[in-house]
BATI-915644 format. One line per field, with one value per residue (C-alpha): residue number from 0; residue in one letter; x, y, z. Coordinates in Angstrom, 3 decimals. Layout:
# residues N
seq <- c(NUM,...)
type <- c(A,...)
px <- c(X,...)
py <- c(Y,...)
pz <- c(Z,...)
***
This chain:
# residues 307
seq <- c(0,1,2,3,4,5,6,7,8,9,10,11,12,13,14,15,16,17,18,19,20,21,22,23,24,25,26,27,28,29,30,31,32,33,34,35,36,37,38,39,40,41,42,43,44,45,46,47,48,49,50,51,52,53,54,55,56,57,58,59,60,61,62,63,64,65,66,67,68,69,70,71,72,73,74,75,76,77,78,79,80,81,82,83,84,85,86,87,88,89,90,91,92,93,94,95,96,97,98,99,100,101,102,103,104,105,106,107,108,109,110,111,112,113,114,115,116,117,118,119,120,121,122,123,124,125,126,127,128,129,130,131,132,133,134,135,136,137,138,139,140,141,142,143,144,145,146,147,148,149,150,151,152,153,154,155,156,157,158,159,160,161,162,163,164,165,166,167,168,169,170,171,172,173,174,175,176,177,178,179,180,181,182,183,184,185,186,187,188,189,190,191,192,193,194,195,196,197,198,199,200,201,202,203,204,205,206,207,208,209,210,211,212,213,214,215,216,217,218,219,220,221,222,223,224,225,226,227,228,229,230,231,232,233,234,235,236,237,238,239,240,241,242,243,244,245,246,247,248,249,250,251,252,253,254,255,256,257,258,259,260,261,262,263,264,265,266,267,268,269,270,271,272,273,274,275,276,277,278,279,280,281,282,283,284,285,286,287,288,289,290,291,292,293,294,295,296,297,298,299,300,301,302,303,304,305,306)
type <- c(M,T,T,V,I,T,A,A,A,L,A,T,P,P,A,H,D,P,D,P,S,P,V,R,L,A,A,R,A,A,R,D,C,T,A,A,A,G,V,S,P,D,S,I,G,V,L,V,N,V,G,V,Y,R,E,S,N,L,F,E,P,A,M,A,A,M,V,Q,K,A,A,G,I,N,L,D,Y,L,V,R,P,A,P,A,A,G,F,S,F,D,L,M,N,G,A,C,G,V,L,G,A,V,H,V,A,Q,C,L,L,H,T,G,T,T,D,R,V,L,I,T,A,A,D,V,H,P,C,G,D,A,T,R,D,A,A,Y,P,Y,A,D,L,G,A,A,L,L,L,E,R,S,A,E,P,G,A,G,F,G,R,V,R,Q,R,N,A,N,G,R,A,G,T,A,G,Y,L,D,T,A,A,M,G,R,E,G,R,S,R,I,T,V,T,R,D,A,D,W,G,V,R,L,V,D,L,A,T,G,L,V,T,D,H,A,R,E,E,G,L,D,L,D,R,T,L,V,V,T,S,R,A,A,P,G,F,R,E,Q,L,A,E,R,L,G,L,D,P,A,A,V,L,A,P,E,S,P,G,G,P,G,E,P,H,T,A,A,P,V,L,G,Y,L,R,A,V,G,A,D,G,G,L,P,D,A,Y,D,R,L,L,F,V,S,V,G,A,G,L,S,G,A,C,A,V,Y,R,P,Q,G,R)
px <- c(99.668,100.018,102.661,101.861,103.566,104.617,106.187,107.384,109.645,111.043,114.391,115.189,118.663,119.446,119.913,123.512,124.632,128.272,128.244,124.767,124.634,121.924,123.497,122.938,119.425,118.448,120.046,118.277,114.954,115.755,116.510,113.354,111.347,112.533,112.092,108.514,107.824,109.404,111.835,115.590,117.660,119.181,115.773,115.888,116.553,116.840,117.479,116.706,117.995,116.407,117.938,119.382,121.118,124.138,126.803,129.927,128.153,129.165,127.926,130.157,130.207,126.520,124.923,122.716,125.726,126.659,123.087,123.064,126.259,125.107,121.748,123.441,121.768,123.519,127.025,128.414,127.065,128.838,126.971,123.572,123.270,120.614,120.495,118.588,120.627,121.112,121.448,121.370,121.401,120.598,117.627,117.916,114.586,114.178,110.766,109.418,112.108,109.981,107.221,109.822,111.278,107.779,107.434,110.768,109.737,106.473,108.420,110.908,108.262,105.897,108.586,109.670,113.156,112.937,110.479,111.152,112.229,113.328,113.181,115.224,115.109,117.194,118.285,120.808,122.301,125.930,127.079,125.191,122.555,119.825,119.007,122.328,121.289,118.148,118.109,118.020,114.375,114.522,114.488,117.062,114.951,115.198,112.604,112.200,109.418,109.314,107.374,106.236,103.792,100.177,97.518,94.638,92.533,92.512,95.073,98.341,99.647,98.052,99.908,102.485,101.796,104.673,104.652,107.113,106.200,107.822,109.949,112.261,113.207,111.682,114.256,117.932,120.332,124.010,127.430,128.273,131.959,132.443,131.438,132.298,135.809,137.393,134.023,132.527,131.973,129.588,127.627,124.690,122.701,119.012,117.164,113.519,111.695,109.183,106.308,107.521,104.483,101.934,103.498,103.643,99.931,99.137,101.202,99.733,96.157,96.439,98.244,95.653,92.673,93.857,94.793,91.436,89.549,91.501,91.568,87.912,88.992,86.402,88.331,85.644,86.666,90.399,92.915,95.576,99.099,101.566,104.497,104.727,106.107,105.600,103.865,100.112,100.509,98.195,95.371,95.641,95.687,92.600,90.768,91.709,90.549,87.329,88.273,87.958,91.437,91.322,91.369,94.848,97.545,100.940,102.490,105.325,108.668,109.156,112.884,112.900,112.326,112.201,110.092,110.222,111.855,112.467,111.096,107.782,105.672,106.686,105.981,102.565,101.759,102.572,100.473,97.589,97.354,98.068,99.150,96.632,97.725,94.245,92.670,90.061,86.516,85.821,88.427,88.864,92.342,95.323,96.567,100.288,101.186,104.751,105.885,109.238,112.138,111.955,109.141,108.238,105.348,104.232,101.134,99.808,96.748,97.289,94.754,95.937,95.379,92.089,90.448)
py <- c(118.456,117.565,117.989,120.437,121.663,125.288,125.697,123.691,124.461,122.911,123.438,122.509,122.636,126.011,125.992,125.335,124.576,123.482,121.514,120.265,119.030,117.535,119.439,122.766,121.786,120.671,123.757,126.116,124.437,124.687,128.409,129.074,127.031,128.904,132.225,131.325,130.464,133.727,131.985,132.137,129.149,129.167,128.293,124.826,122.267,119.147,118.642,115.238,114.610,111.750,112.073,108.958,109.662,111.978,113.470,111.334,108.549,110.251,108.478,109.741,111.903,112.415,114.618,116.194,117.942,119.361,120.543,122.142,124.043,125.127,126.289,128.308,126.522,127.085,127.434,129.301,128.861,132.049,134.274,133.742,133.517,130.815,128.968,125.756,122.575,122.316,118.515,116.860,113.310,111.228,108.875,106.510,104.939,105.597,106.731,106.449,108.716,111.832,109.962,108.124,111.512,112.788,109.884,110.798,114.461,113.586,111.886,114.742,117.463,115.584,115.134,118.773,117.814,120.566,123.202,122.789,119.912,120.550,117.654,117.908,115.601,115.893,113.451,114.209,111.753,110.936,112.630,115.784,115.676,113.034,114.026,112.500,108.979,107.699,104.543,106.468,106.835,109.746,113.512,115.892,117.597,118.974,119.826,120.859,120.553,122.506,120.877,122.346,121.599,122.771,122.915,122.898,119.743,117.408,119.368,117.992,114.498,111.362,108.124,107.128,103.553,101.618,98.236,95.938,93.302,89.882,88.803,90.663,94.314,95.157,97.790,98.347,101.235,100.311,100.937,98.187,97.691,95.362,98.070,101.343,101.845,105.189,106.954,104.984,108.047,109.447,106.273,104.485,101.439,101.197,97.943,97.055,93.735,93.157,93.062,96.144,98.292,95.574,94.802,98.498,98.923,95.824,97.120,100.626,99.352,97.108,99.780,102.486,100.161,98.979,102.491,103.934,101.198,101.435,105.252,105.650,107.613,108.654,108.244,110.119,113.287,112.584,113.761,111.085,112.430,109.950,109.642,108.463,105.200,103.309,103.881,104.081,103.829,106.760,105.531,101.930,102.930,105.106,102.230,99.711,102.107,102.980,106.662,109.231,109.495,113.224,112.289,110.756,113.362,112.301,115.377,115.326,116.764,120.442,119.781,117.895,114.289,111.442,110.608,112.621,110.329,111.257,114.789,113.483,113.934,117.596,118.189,116.546,118.588,121.876,120.926,119.865,123.007,125.482,129.079,129.850,126.929,125.357,122.199,122.049,122.277,118.613,117.393,117.613,116.114,114.650,111.095,110.832,107.482,106.451,103.094,101.980,99.583,96.929,96.618,99.173,101.548,104.293,106.448,109.152,111.389,115.131,117.893,121.485,123.920,125.758,123.058)
pz <- c(100.349,96.689,94.001,91.208,88.056,88.502,85.055,82.065,79.118,75.931,74.217,70.620,69.045,67.459,63.703,62.638,66.175,65.810,69.055,70.060,73.617,75.847,78.744,77.012,75.887,79.397,80.958,78.560,79.334,83.067,82.847,80.820,83.312,86.406,84.590,83.662,87.310,88.467,90.819,91.208,90.034,93.526,94.978,93.372,96.077,93.909,90.194,88.645,85.116,83.140,79.640,78.011,74.677,74.887,72.673,72.295,74.255,77.507,80.644,83.457,85.482,86.245,83.591,86.271,87.817,84.401,83.824,87.280,86.500,83.015,84.406,87.157,90.057,93.410,92.041,95.038,98.558,99.661,97.197,98.805,102.605,102.580,99.233,98.704,98.886,95.132,95.106,91.665,90.317,87.219,87.097,84.129,83.231,79.518,78.348,81.915,83.369,83.885,85.719,87.791,88.723,89.588,92.027,93.644,93.767,95.508,98.282,98.665,98.650,100.963,103.619,103.342,102.175,99.576,98.381,94.658,92.412,88.835,86.364,83.174,80.158,76.996,74.312,71.579,69.088,69.980,66.754,67.793,65.046,64.838,61.252,60.137,61.204,59.455,61.592,64.871,66.003,68.475,68.130,69.573,72.240,75.764,78.427,82.045,84.617,87.892,90.747,94.075,96.892,96.827,99.531,97.019,97.577,94.582,92.575,91.284,90.696,92.008,92.608,89.998,88.921,87.361,85.680,83.940,81.350,81.249,78.311,75.962,76.452,73.069,72.135,72.814,72.293,72.335,70.860,68.354,69.156,66.179,63.722,65.449,64.056,64.928,65.085,67.956,70.117,67.488,66.748,68.372,67.320,68.240,67.522,68.060,68.040,65.265,67.775,69.661,68.893,69.682,73.040,73.967,73.228,75.307,78.235,78.084,77.785,80.833,82.835,82.112,82.579,85.987,87.097,86.042,87.874,91.114,91.147,90.108,87.031,84.430,81.181,79.249,81.122,80.922,78.325,77.879,77.305,75.883,73.486,69.892,71.217,67.942,64.597,65.173,68.955,69.753,67.521,68.703,72.367,71.893,70.190,72.886,75.619,73.785,73.510,70.785,69.153,69.950,73.659,73.317,72.756,71.372,69.749,67.255,68.243,67.381,67.100,63.814,62.705,65.166,68.194,71.411,73.965,77.605,77.058,75.664,78.852,79.139,75.440,75.816,78.917,77.187,74.174,76.444,78.572,75.779,76.182,78.945,81.119,81.220,79.871,77.086,78.475,77.712,80.211,83.983,84.246,82.421,82.477,81.736,80.146,79.308,77.914,76.569,76.823,79.466,78.619,81.233,81.737,84.100,84.443,86.744,86.889,87.034,87.692,87.207,90.045,89.904,87.800)
***
């Protein structure tokens, strides 16, 4: 049995939204995702939320429970005679959050703990609008990914490989208490080391090279899906791997300026498969690659069903 993507969805902030919220973005993506799959929200056994940046710098209670409520997933066990468990939790791992959640989902689905796992990812500037903070590097964006089991040989996700680099974290997002004043709940400071981009390319190159060698992966037939982790990251990674730049996909956020953050893998997947849900003829599979603060990285091969 393997783990496959049944549906995926994005959510961008509506124009003139008076109260942008990562909970609402994630919940809207979750509802669109289950609707696209043709399944009831009550059939979701586990919801894993991986978003990082939140309005008003809210960190407790778990955002996953709020997303579950807003998405209408198993709100009343008495309404349906046999609902799924509807368990939800946060998994905080920055840019690598979605792939970390995929690894968790593989374990849950393989053991039969649940039939469906829904991953949500949404980041919103603490003030509710990333365009109001020129120093903030991320876009306001939400996404959802629905995973299930498949009996098709070779389909779905392979092993999720994760790696940490020694040394400095490279980037940090924090509330500067010395400068926050009375508006601390709406502020965030994000700093990056001068060699941030170089170190990310080094980490991603080593991670992909080792994974391709150990998994017997033909990179010439693989479409790499990654984020815009740093200026020029996509082009530099393609050069270091000896690939055509067109074989490395790092789409811009549809939700305005800034880099896609935790939602980037879902955005890349949707751009890769297109409206018909298939890959371009030149490629047999996808390779998800995520790198970010830590420094940390994760990658996993994915082959759509029927490919």
